[in-house]
C-alpha positions, 0 to 999 in steps of 0.5 A: 295755922296762919299764925303758927306760920307767921311765928315760924318765919319770924323766928327764922328770920331772926335766928338766921342773923346769929353770926358764928364766932367760934372758928377753929384756928389752923391751917384752914380757911380761917387762917389767912395768909397775912402775917398776923399783926402786933399792932392795935387797931384804932377799935381794938376795945369795941372789936375785942368786946364784939368777939368776947375778948378781954377788953383792954385795948391791947393787941395779943396773939389770941385777939389777933387770931380771933379778929383775923378769923373774923375777917377771913370768914366775911372776906375782909382783906388783908385778914391780918388781925387789924382792928381797922374802921372796916372790920368794926363797921362790919361788926357794928352792922351785925350788932344793929342787926341783932338789935332789931330783933322782931321789930325791925320796923319799929321806927315805922319807916317801912310803909305799913298802908300797902298791904304785903311789902319787901322792905330793905333798911340799907343803913342796917343792911337788913331785909323783911316781908311785912303784910301791913304792920305784921312781920311775915318773913325775917328780918334777915342780913342783905349784901346791897350796892357798893360805893358807886353802885348803890342799891337805888332807894325809893318805892318799887315793885317787882316786875320779873322773876326769873329762877335761874337767871344769869346776868348778861353784864357780868355773866353771874349766876343770880338764883331766885331773881325777882327784879324791882328796879331797872336791873336790880333785884333781890338774888341768892348768892353763896358770899358772906352778906358782910363781904366788903365792898358790896354787890353791883346794885342788887340785893344779895341774900342767903340762899334759903332767904332768896328761895323764901322771898321767891315763894312769898313775893309775886309780880306787882308786890311793892319794895321799899328801899331806904336809908344809906349802906354804911361806906357809901 
């Protein structure tokens, strides 16, 4: 039964990183207020390849609509369909997350001699829970601290859990909050995991992932944060 649960956790985590690219073009939320640019961006070919568009380095109306929809989906502004550095950096992070597959600790950067531990890779914006070298949940995408409010690196421990926490600093809800470093915590958010510029230092998670972490971690469990978030 334990093996079945473990496999289920891995499958849920990896499958959860699939990013929907098909968006209905029209008057919905995918349609940004900005005018659609006719200019090709510096990352035009990479962005076209990511979106499954013809890779020719030339901006077309269809290219612009596809890029703009991706930008609107993840809160990248202005959502004008320009293949700029932030849009490509977001896509590149997603590609790195996909490449992690079911072996996110292949490089051995997160300790395997600590028992149950939550790993946070800032570079790939990924987190997972492992027990020794065995993957227990994830990997799943996260949204960590923005430039100037980075999520602090190092080995920490969960020291306080609050199911319905409200931030005293920002007055925002932080469901499934699990604090591990001087006010920085895992918690749920409804924003896209790729919404720039990032959090105020916490590790934002999708609701289902934050709930899973809540059920899997307890006070005293270790958290290891490493790497550097792109753009910080």
